[in-house]
C-alpha positions, 0 to 999 in steps of 0.5 A: 943560606939559600938567597933567591928571587923567587916564589919557590926554590927548584927542587926543594919543600918549603916546610915553613914559612917564618915571615919577612926579613930585610937590610938597609945601609945608606950611603953619602955620596963622597966629595971627591967622588962627586967631584969625578962624576962632573967631569964623567959626565962631560966625556962620558963612561962608567962612574966607577966609584959609585959603582964601587960604593952601591955593589957595597951597599949591595952586599952590605945590605943584603948581609944583613937581612941574611943575619936577621933570617938566621936568627929566625933559624931559616935556611932559605930566603923566597923572593928576594928584592932590592930598592933604593930611594933618596934619603936627602940630597946627597945621600942614600938609602938601599934595601933587600927584602923578601920571605924567611924559610926553612927548607928540606934538606 
């Protein structure tokens, strides 16, 4: 599966536009990570626990989007975008979306 954040894929012809595909996940903060993050705010530095959590959330959302595209028989997804939003105190959603297409092999 080719996944790009551009409207086209260089050197490939889009044969058919299949439609919007998306994937998302909602993650909640962990109390232990919150305590460590509070300490890091005092001394500075990367919040590695949160960085790892967000990286895993992006990957899960991406895989869910790919799964949706595969069900549509797509072999590529173009114009992919990521976004995030707060759902409630301590929980955030990661959403990825794009356009499923069939490209000429």
